[in-house]
C-alpha positions as CSV (number, residue, x, y, z in Angstrom):
1,X,0.0,0.0,0.0
2,X,1.4,3.4,-0.9
3,X,1.4,6.4,1.5
4,X,-1.6,8.9,1.0
5,X,-0.7,11.5,-1.5
6,X,2.1,9.6,-3.0
7,X,2.3,9.2,-6.9
8,X,1.5,5.6,-8.0
9,X,4.4,4.2,-10.3
10,X,3.7,4.1,-14.0
11,X,2.7,0.6,-15.3
12,X,5.4,-0.4,-17.8
13,X,4.0,-2.7,-20.5
14,X,5.9,-5.9,-21.1
15,X,8.3,-5.7,-24.2
16,X,6.6,-6.8,-27.4
17,X,7.7,-10.3,-28.5
18,X,9.0,-10.2,-32.0
19,X,8.0,-13.0,-34.3
20,X,10.9,-14.9,-35.4
21,X,12.0,-14.2,-39.0
22,X,12.2,-17.9,-39.8
23,X,8.6,-18.6,-38.7
24,X,7.3,-15.6,-40.6
25,X,9.1,-16.7,-43.8
26,X,7.7,-20.3,-43.3
27,X,4.1,-19.1,-42.8
28,X,4.2,-17.1,-46.1
29,X,5.7,-19.9,-47.8
30,X,2.9,-22.4,-46.5
31,X,0.1,-19.8,-47.3
32,X,1.2,-19.1,-50.9
33,X,1.5,-22.9,-51.5
34,X,-2.0,-23.6,-50.1
35,X,-3.5,-20.8,-52.3
36,X,-1.5,-22.0,-55.3
37,X,-2.8,-25.6,-54.8
38,X,-6.4,-24.6,-54.4
39,X,-6.3,-22.3,-57.5
40,X,-4.8,-25.2,-59.4
41,X,-7.7,-27.6,-58.4
42,X,-10.4,-25.0,-58.8
43,X,-9.7,-24.8,-62.5
44,X,-10.1,-28.5,-63.4
45,X,-9.8,-28.3,-67.2
46,X,-6.7,-26.2,-67.0
47,X,-5.2,-28.7,-64.6
48,X,-6.2,-31.6,-66.8
49,X,-4.6,-29.9,-69.8
50,X,-1.3,-29.2,-68.1
51,X,-1.1,-32.8,-66.7
52,X,-1.6,-34.1,-70.1
53,X,1.4,-32.2,-71.4
54,X,3.6,-33.6,-68.3
55,X,2.3,-37.0,-68.8
56,X,2.9,-37.1,-72.6
57,X,6.6,-35.6,-71.9
58,X,7.2,-38.2,-69.3
59,X,5.7,-41.1,-71.3
60,X,7.4,-40.3,-74.5
61,X,10.9,-39.4,-73.0
62,X,10.9,-42.6,-70.9
63,X,9.7,-44.8,-73.8
64,X,12.6,-43.5,-75.9
65,X,15.2,-43.6,-73.2
66,X,14.0,-47.0,-72.0
67,X,14.1,-48.6,-75.5
68,X,17.7,-47.0,-75.9
69,X,18.7,-48.5,-72.6
70,X,17.2,-51.9,-73.6
71,X,19.1,-52.0,-76.9
72,X,22.4,-50.8,-75.2
73,X,21.8,-53.7,-72.6
74,X,21.3,-56.2,-75.3
75,X,24.6,-55.1,-76.9
76,X,26.6,-55.5,-73.5
77,X,24.8,-58.3,-72.1
78,X,27.4,-60.9,-73.6
79,X,30.3,-59.0,-72.2
80,X,28.6,-58.7,-68.7
81,X,27.4,-62.5,-68.7
82,X,30.8,-63.8,-69.9
83,X,32.1,-64.9,-66.4
84,X,35.4,-63.1,-67.5
85,X,37.3,-60.5,-65.5
86,X,39.6,-59.6,-68.4
87,X,39.1,-59.6,-72.1
88,X,42.2,-60.4,-74.6
89,X,41.2,-58.4,-77.7
90,X,42.8,-57.3,-80.9
91,X,44.4,-53.8,-80.8
92,X,42.0,-50.9,-81.1
93,X,38.8,-53.0,-80.5
94,X,35.8,-50.7,-79.8
95,X,33.1,-53.1,-79.3
96,X,32.2,-56.8,-79.3
97,X,32.1,-57.9,-82.9
98,X,34.0,-60.1,-85.4
99,X,37.3,-58.7,-86.4
100,X,41.0,-59.5,-86.4
101,X,42.2,-62.9,-85.0
102,X,44.7,-63.2,-82.2
103,X,47.0,-66.3,-81.3
104,X,45.1,-68.8,-79.5
105,X,48.4,-69.8,-77.7
106,X,48.1,-66.7,-75.5
107,X,45.4,-68.6,-73.5
108,X,47.8,-71.2,-72.5
109,X,50.6,-68.8,-71.8
110,X,48.3,-66.5,-69.6
111,X,47.5,-69.4,-67.4
112,X,51.2,-69.2,-66.1
113,X,50.7,-65.5,-65.0
114,X,50.3,-65.0,-61.2
115,X,46.7,-64.3,-60.5
116,X,45.1,-65.9,-63.4
117,X,42.6,-68.6,-62.5
118,X,41.6,-69.6,-66.0
119,X,41.9,-68.6,-69.5
120,X,39.8,-69.8,-72.4
121,X,39.6,-68.8,-76.1
122,X,36.1,-67.7,-77.6
123,X,35.1,-67.7,-81.2
124,X,32.9,-65.1,-82.4
125,X,31.7,-64.8,-86.0
126,X,28.9,-64.6,-88.6
127,X,26.8,-67.6,-89.8
128,X,24.1,-68.3,-92.3
129,X,21.3,-70.8,-91.4
130,X,19.5,-72.3,-94.5
131,X,15.8,-72.0,-93.9
132,X,13.4,-74.4,-95.6
133,X,12.1,-72.8,-98.8
134,X,15.4,-71.7,-100.0
135,X,16.3,-68.5,-98.1
136,X,18.8,-68.1,-95.3
137,X,19.0,-66.1,-92.1
138,X,22.1,-64.6,-90.3
139,X,23.2,-65.7,-86.9
140,X,26.2,-65.0,-84.8
141,X,28.1,-68.1,-84.1
142,X,29.7,-68.4,-80.8
143,X,32.4,-71.1,-80.1
144,X,32.7,-71.7,-76.3
145,X,35.0,-74.5,-74.8
146,X,33.8,-77.4,-72.6
147,X,33.7,-78.0,-69.7
148,X,33.9,-74.4,-68.5
149,X,31.5,-72.9,-71.2
150,X,32.9,-69.4,-70.6
151,X,31.0,-66.9,-72.6
152,X,27.7,-68.9,-72.5
153,X,25.2,-70.0,-73.2
154,X,23.0,-68.5,-70.4
155,X,19.2,-67.8,-70.0
156,X,18.3,-71.4,-71.2
157,X,14.5,-72.0,-71.6
158,X,14.9,-75.5,-73.1
159,X,17.8,-78.0,-72.9
160,X,21.0,-77.6,-71.0
161,X,24.3,-76.1,-72.0
162,X,26.0,-79.5,-71.6
163,X,24.1,-80.6,-74.7
164,X,26.9,-79.0,-76.8
165,X,29.0,-82.1,-75.9
166,X,26.9,-84.0,-78.6
167,X,28.4,-84.1,-82.1
168,X,27.1,-81.2,-84.5
169,X,24.7,-79.7,-81.9
170,X,24.0,-76.1,-81.4
171,X,21.8,-74.0,-79.1
172,X,19.7,-71.2,-80.7
173,X,17.7,-68.2,-79.7
174,X,14.0,-68.8,-78.9
175,X,13.0,-65.5,-80.4
176,X,14.1,-66.5,-83.8
177,X,12.5,-69.9,-84.0
178,X,9.9,-68.9,-86.5
179,X,12.4,-67.0,-88.4
180,X,14.6,-69.9,-88.8
181,X,11.8,-72.1,-90.2
182,X,10.0,-73.2,-86.9
183,X,12.8,-74.8,-84.9
184,X,12.2,-77.4,-82.3
185,X,14.4,-79.5,-80.3
186,X,15.8,-82.1,-82.6
187,X,15.4,-80.0,-85.8
188,X,18.1,-80.1,-88.3
189,X,19.5,-77.0,-90.1
190,X,22.4,-76.2,-92.4
191,X,24.7,-73.7,-90.8
192,X,27.6,-72.4,-93.2
193,X,27.2,-75.5,-95.3
194,X,27.2,-78.0,-92.4
195,X,24.2,-79.8,-90.9
196,X,23.7,-79.3,-87.1
197,X,21.1,-80.3,-84.6
198,X,19.1,-78.1,-82.4
199,X,19.9,-79.1,-78.8
200,X,18.2,-76.2,-76.8
201,X,17.1,-72.6,-76.7
202,X,18.1,-69.5,-75.0
203,X,15.9,-66.4,-74.3
204,X,16.6,-62.8,-75.0
205,X,20.0,-63.2,-76.5
206,X,19.2,-60.8,-79.5
207,X,21.7,-58.0,-79.6
208,X,21.4,-55.1,-82.1
209,X,22.3,-57.7,-85.0
210,X,21.9,-61.4,-85.5
211,X,20.9,-63.6,-82.7
212,X,23.6,-65.7,-80.8
213,X,23.8,-69.3,-81.7
214,X,26.2,-71.4,-79.6
215,X,28.3,-74.2,-80.5
216,X,31.2,-76.2,-79.0
217,X,34.5,-74.7,-79.7
218,X,35.8,-77.2,-82.3
219,X,32.5,-77.2,-84.1
220,X,32.4,-73.4,-84.3
221,X,36.0,-73.5,-85.7
222,X,34.8,-75.7,-88.6
223,X,31.7,-73.5,-89.1
224,X,33.6,-70.2,-89.2
225,X,36.6,-71.8,-91.0
226,X,39.1,-70.4,-88.5
227,X,42.7,-71.6,-88.5
228,X,43.6,-74.0,-85.7
229,X,46.0,-71.5,-83.9
230,X,43.7,-68.4,-84.1
231,X,40.8,-67.1,-82.2
232,X,38.7,-64.0,-81.8
233,X,38.9,-63.2,-78.1
234,X,40.3,-64.9,-75.0
235,X,38.5,-64.7,-71.7
236,X,40.5,-64.7,-68.4
237,X,39.2,-65.1,-64.9
238,X,41.2,-63.6,-61.9
239,X,41.7,-65.7,-58.9
240,X,39.5,-64.5,-56.0
241,X,41.2,-61.8,-53.8
242,X,43.5,-60.7,-56.5
243,X,43.4,-57.2,-58.1
244,X,41.9,-57.2,-61.5
245,X,43.7,-54.2,-62.7
246,X,47.0,-55.6,-61.3
247,X,46.6,-59.0,-63.2
248,X,45.5,-57.0,-66.3
249,X,48.8,-54.8,-66.2
250,X,50.9,-58.0,-65.6
251,X,49.2,-59.6,-68.8
252,X,49.6,-56.5,-70.8
253,X,53.3,-56.2,-70.0
254,X,53.6,-59.9,-71.0
255,X,51.6,-59.7,-74.3
256,X,52.2,-56.4,-76.0
257,X,50.6,-57.4,-79.5
258,X,47.2,-57.6,-78.1
259,X,45.0,-55.5,-75.6
260,X,43.9,-56.4,-72.1
261,X,40.8,-54.8,-71.1
262,X,38.7,-55.5,-67.9
263,X,35.0,-56.4,-68.3
264,X,33.8,-53.1,-67.0
265,X,36.2,-51.3,-69.4
266,X,35.1,-53.3,-72.5
267,X,31.4,-52.6,-71.5
268,X,32.2,-48.9,-71.5
269,X,33.9,-49.0,-74.8
270,X,31.0,-50.7,-76.3
271,X,28.4,-48.0,-74.9
272,X,30.7,-45.2,-76.1
273,X,30.9,-46.7,-79.6
274,X,27.1,-47.3,-79.8
275,X,26.2,-43.8,-78.5
276,X,28.8,-41.7,-80.4
277,X,29.7,-43.7,-83.6
278,X,26.3,-45.3,-84.3
279,X,22.8,-44.0,-85.0
280,X,21.3,-45.2,-81.7
281,X,22.5,-42.2,-79.6
282,X,21.4,-39.5,-82.2
283,X,18.0,-41.3,-83.1
284,X,16.8,-42.0,-79.6
285,X,18.4,-38.8,-78.1
286,X,16.4,-36.7,-80.6
287,X,13.3,-38.4,-79.8
288,X,13.7,-38.0,-76.0
289,X,14.4,-34.3,-76.4
290,X,11.4,-33.9,-78.6
291,X,9.1,-35.3,-75.9
292,X,10.6,-33.0,-73.3
293,X,10.1,-30.1,-75.5
294,X,6.5,-30.8,-76.4
295,X,5.8,-31.2,-72.6
296,X,7.6,-27.8,-71.8
297,X,5.6,-26.0,-74.5
298,X,2.2,-27.5,-73.3
299,X,3.0,-26.7,-69.6
300,X,4.1,-23.2,-70.5
301,X,1.1,-22.3,-72.5
302,X,-1.4,-23.9,-70.0
303,X,0.3,-22.1,-67.0
304,X,0.5,-18.7,-68.9
305,X,-3.2,-19.2,-69.9
306,X,-4.3,-19.9,-66.4
307,X,-2.5,-16.6,-65.1
308,X,-4.4,-14.7,-67.7
309,X,-7.8,-16.3,-66.6
310,X,-7.1,-15.6,-62.9
311,X,-5.5,-12.1,-63.4
312,X,-8.0,-10.5,-61.0
313,X,-7.2,-13.0,-58.3
314,X,-3.5,-12.4,-58.6
315,X,-4.3,-8.6,-58.6
316,X,-6.0,-9.1,-55.3
317,X,-3.2,-11.0,-53.7
318,X,-1.0,-8.0,-54.8
319,X,-3.5,-5.6,-53.3
320,X,-3.6,-7.3,-49.8
321,X,0.2,-7.3,-49.7
322,X,1.6,-10.2,-51.8
323,X,5.0,-9.4,-53.3
324,X,6.1,-10.9,-56.7
325,X,8.3,-13.3,-54.8
326,X,5.1,-14.5,-53.1
327,X,3.4,-15.0,-56.4
328,X,6.6,-16.9,-57.6
329,X,6.2,-19.2,-54.6
330,X,2.6,-19.9,-55.8
331,X,3.5,-20.6,-59.3
332,X,6.4,-22.7,-58.2
333,X,4.3,-24.8,-55.9
334,X,1.7,-25.5,-58.8
335,X,4.7,-26.4,-61.0
336,X,6.0,-28.9,-58.6
337,X,2.7,-30.5,-58.0
338,X,2.2,-30.8,-61.8
339,X,5.6,-32.4,-62.3
340,X,5.2,-34.8,-59.4
341,X,1.7,-35.9,-60.4
342,X,2.3,-36.0,-64.1
343,X,5.5,-38.0,-63.6
344,X,3.8,-40.6,-61.4
345,X,1.0,-41.1,-63.9
346,X,3.5,-41.1,-66.8
347,X,5.9,-43.6,-65.1
348,X,3.0,-45.9,-64.3
349,X,1.8,-45.8,-67.9
350,X,5.2,-46.4,-69.4
351,X,6.0,-49.2,-66.9
352,X,2.8,-51.0,-67.9
353,X,3.6,-50.5,-71.6
354,X,7.0,-51.9,-71.0
355,X,5.7,-55.0,-69.1
356,X,3.1,-55.5,-72.0
357,X,5.5,-55.4,-74.9
358,X,8.4,-57.3,-73.4
359,X,9.7,-59.9,-75.6
360,X,13.0,-61.7,-76.5
361,X,13.4,-59.2,-79.4
362,X,12.5,-56.0,-77.6
363,X,12.6,-54.6,-74.2
364,X,12.1,-51.2,-72.6
365,X,14.2,-50.8,-69.5
366,X,13.0,-48.3,-66.9
367,X,15.6,-48.1,-64.0
368,X,15.1,-46.3,-60.7
369,X,17.7,-43.8,-61.8
370,X,15.9,-43.1,-65.0
371,X,12.6,-42.5,-63.2
372,X,14.1,-40.3,-60.6
373,X,16.0,-38.4,-63.3
374,X,12.8,-37.9,-65.3
375,X,11.0,-36.6,-62.4
376,X,13.7,-34.1,-61.5
377,X,13.9,-33.0,-65.1
378,X,10.1,-32.5,-65.2
379,X,10.3,-30.3,-62.0
380,X,12.9,-28.2,-63.6
381,X,11.0,-27.8,-66.8
382,X,7.8,-27.0,-65.2
383,X,9.4,-24.3,-63.0
384,X,11.1,-22.7,-66.0
385,X,7.8,-22.9,-67.9
386,X,5.9,-21.0,-65.1
387,X,8.6,-18.3,-65.1
388,X,7.1,-17.1,-68.3
389,X,3.8,-16.5,-66.4
390,X,5.7,-14.8,-63.7
391,X,7.1,-12.2,-66.1
392,X,3.4,-11.2,-66.8
393,X,2.7,-11.0,-63.0
394,X,5.6,-8.8,-62.3
395,X,3.9,-6.1,-64.5
396,X,0.5,-6.4,-62.7
397,X,-0.8,-3.3,-60.9
398,X,-2.7,-4.0,-57.8
399,X,-5.1,-1.0,-58.6
400,X,-6.6,-3.0,-61.5
401,X,-8.7,-4.8,-59.0
402,X,-10.8,-1.6,-58.3
403,X,-11.2,-0.7,-62.0
């Protein structure tokens, strides 16, 4: 209690609590994102039109890229499935294809190098199969040595690889059975002028060229008419625990007239050749880019059209204090939503298409990396497309709401 007549002390209000800047920024972001998504859903026709553009771009680009990856895989599958760690190839070899011959004796000599577990020659050449009716079809004859059968066959769907022990017996690709005159187990066909019997079938061994047909090494030598001391390639396996590169370097120092490449390097060489020196890279790269460009144009046009249709709403937002950066947040939120939803629909469709048309001759490969990459690409494209609409909003005057 104060003394009578004394002046009461002034009440000092508590200091104002300032909102944290980070919380304020987050609140503005959340508000503009919510407004943007509601505006997007409100105009359903515009939303469907934009989604169609994104879905089309994702579907076409993934279909082309997946087809390219499928073709590339078919041309590297032999290298990757060969069981070899190191390939001995003629100098300047850029891909797996028939070419110059190398001495077969290298295989025997290589077995004496420290770290080499095994070394086997491989014959690889063109063959012609006489088809009933007088025509002929090309195959790639693979000569592989028993009992190891390094270099195939694999993916057997009928018979076993050991059937190559039988005289004049070969294993053909299931996908070309009709092309070769309706092949069945036990069928007899003339290959390069010699009658052989069908002992089994593989599935999916169709590169960007004639299908693989496997034979015992000695039979392949007769079919391909290769001299007894020559071969196309030599496959080498490295002892477990040994460095592949160290063994490769030791082999290269011992055999200077040929080239030693690891399986990984040979795969990269083949991919580089197909992408740079063949028509595959240009053809499918152009188609993939075309799909992305079409999607970009559709998204840009529909986004700009949506801004024009809702120009008064954007003007109202500016009139109540929204900045150009706030409107950018709104458009970016819509762009990301369109990209994510369109990518989800497009990837679902292209995956189903890939499963539906999968066959020994054709395969679309959609990898997780491709799916994620496409989604990120669509996010970037949609954001860039929405930037054209933002240019129009930057010039928008809030006073137009009151006219």
